C-alpha positions, -999 to +999 in steps of 0.1 A: +558-014-124+530+010-131+552+032-152+562+000-171+525-006-179+518+030-186+545+030-212+536-003-227+500+012-231+514+043-247+535+023-271+504+003-280+484+034-286+512+050-308+516+016-327+476+019-334+477+055-344+507+049-366+489+018-384+458+041-390+482+068-404+496+043-428+462+030-436+449+063-444+480+072-463+476+041-485+439+048-490+448+083-502+475+071-523+452+047-543+424+073-547+450+097-560+463+069-585+426+062-594+420+098-601+452+099-624+442+069-641+407+084-647+422+117-660+447+099-683+418+075-694+395+104-703+419+127-721+423+107-753+383+105-756+383+144-754+407+146-783+388+120-803+354+142-797+366+179-797 
C-alpha cells in the first residue's frame, strides 16, 4: 500500500515537473517569436535610414 502511495506521489511530481517544463518551453517560444518579430520589424527601418 505504501508503495502505491509512493508511486502516486512520484507520478504527481513528474507531472508537475512536466507541466513546468512545458510552461518554460512555451515562454521561451513566445520570447523567441517576439525577438524574431522585433528583428524583422526593425530591418526595414534600417534600410530606410542607412
